[in-house]
N, C-alpha and C positions, 0 to 999 in steps of 0.2 A: 406340598403334601407329602406325607411320610410314605415310604415303600417297606417301611419294617412290617413284618407278618406278625400279627398278634394272635395269641389264643383267646377266643371270646366265648363266652356261655350265654345262650340266648335269655336274655333278662326279663322278657314279657310273658305273662300268663295268656293262654288262648281265650278267645272271644267266643264263648259258647253256651247253649244252655240245651236242655233236653228236647226241645222242640226243632233244633236247627235241623234243616233238610240239605243244605248246601253248606261245603266247606271249601274256602277259598284259601289257596295256601301261596305263600311267598317263599323264598329261599333261606334269608336270614337279614334281621333288622339291619338297615344302614346305620352309619356312623351316627347320623343326624336321628333316626329312630331312637337309637340307644340313648342318646342324649336327652331327648324329649320324653322317653319312657313311652312311647307308643307308636303303633305300626304306621308305616308311610308317613313319617315326621317330617321329610324334606318338604321344605314349601313348594317346591316345584314338582313334586310327585303327584300325579293326577288322579290318584285311587280315589280319594273321598270325593272330589268334583264330580267324577265320572260315575261313582256308584249312586249319589244323590241325583244325577239326572236319570240314570236307569231305573230309580226307584221312584221316581216322581217326587222327591223331598226337597225341601231346603238344605243346601250345603251344609253339613254339620261343622261347628266351629270348635266346641270344646271336646275332649276326648270323651266325656260321658255321652255327648250328643251323638259320636261317632259309634261308639258301641251300641246305644239304644236303637239308632238307625238299623245298624245289622240286624240284631236281636228282633226288631219288631217285624224283619222282615225274612227271618227263619236262616239268616246266613251266620255263618261261623267262620272266624278268620283266625290262621296261624301259621308258622311256618314249618318246613321241612325238616331244618336244622336245629339239633338242640345247643351242639358247640362245634366249633371249627378253628382254624387258624385263617386268618383271612388279611389282606391289604386293604385298610380303609374301608370301602363299600363295594369293592371290585367282586361280583359273584365270579369271575374267570380266575380270581386268585384264591378261592377256597380250597382247603385241602384239611386232611386230618378229621373227616366229618364223623360227628355222631349224631344219627338221626333223632328227631323227636318221636314219640309213641303216637302215632296217628290212628293206628288201630284201637289203642286204649282209650283215646279220644273219643272215639266215634261208638262206641259200643254201647252208651248210655243215651243215644240221640236219635233222631230220625234220618242222618246224614246219609244220602244213597248217592250223593253226586259230589265230585272233588271237580275244581277247577285251580289250574296252576297259573300263577299271574307270572307268566314269564317262561322262558326256554329251560333256566338253571332250575327253577322250582320242580318243573316238571321232571328234568334230569334226575335230581335227588329223590323224589318221590318213587320215580319209576325203579330206581336202583334199590333204594332201601325201604319202600312202604308197600309199595302196590301188592307184592304176594302176601302180606299180611291182611289188608284191609279187603283184597279181593274186589277192588273197585278201581275200574279204569278210568284214569284222569284224562280232562280236556286241558290242553295248553291253549292259553289265551295271550295276547301279545302282552307285554310288561308295560306297567303303569308308570314306570322309572322315566326320570327326564333324561336318563341315558339312551333312551328308546326313542329319539327325535324323530326317527322315520315316521312315526305315529303321530299324527295330528290327533287332536281330543275328539274329532269328529268319527275319524277312522278306529278310534279304540272304542268308542262308544258303539259304532256299528259291529264290531267284531263281539264285543261282550253282550250285546244285547242278547245272545244265545242264554244266558243266565235265566231268563223270562222262562223258557220253556221248562226250566228243571223243577220248579217249586210247586207244589200242591196249592199254595195259596197265592199263587200267580204274582207273588213278590208284594202284594199290595198292603201288608200289615195288616191282618185280620184278627190280630190278638192285641190283648191288652200290653202294655209295656209292663216290663218286669221293674221298672224303676219309679 
């Protein structure tokens, strides 16, 4: 695997609509996510499987099903970083950060809670965005395969906290946008 530090620009649009109440933030898309052009694209990342279990849904397969599952439950998804230099997918190698405009994203939504998927996401949110959003984020364990210390069961137990955040109790009480 290459150890070359490359300048990368975030290639993905946020998943969001005006009814979103919760924003889940990653740090920056992995190499695999950039290849497949969608969030949490590495087949060993547990994000989609975990969210389906928490939301009591079938695990989404297509990108459209993934997007629909989140939006039906008033959940937005984006990353803290717009561009950076990075070696492969290693969060600890990130430098030269230009943050995403999280405050701009949430101003036309119902977002009142921000959850960071892992410590790197939280670190960049806290440094670059928390003062402009005025929303204190909660950091939850990363769903990355690199976080092998957390079993799926342990991730689900920690991530259950999202259920208390949504006015709709994350049960998909509105019609799909699609």
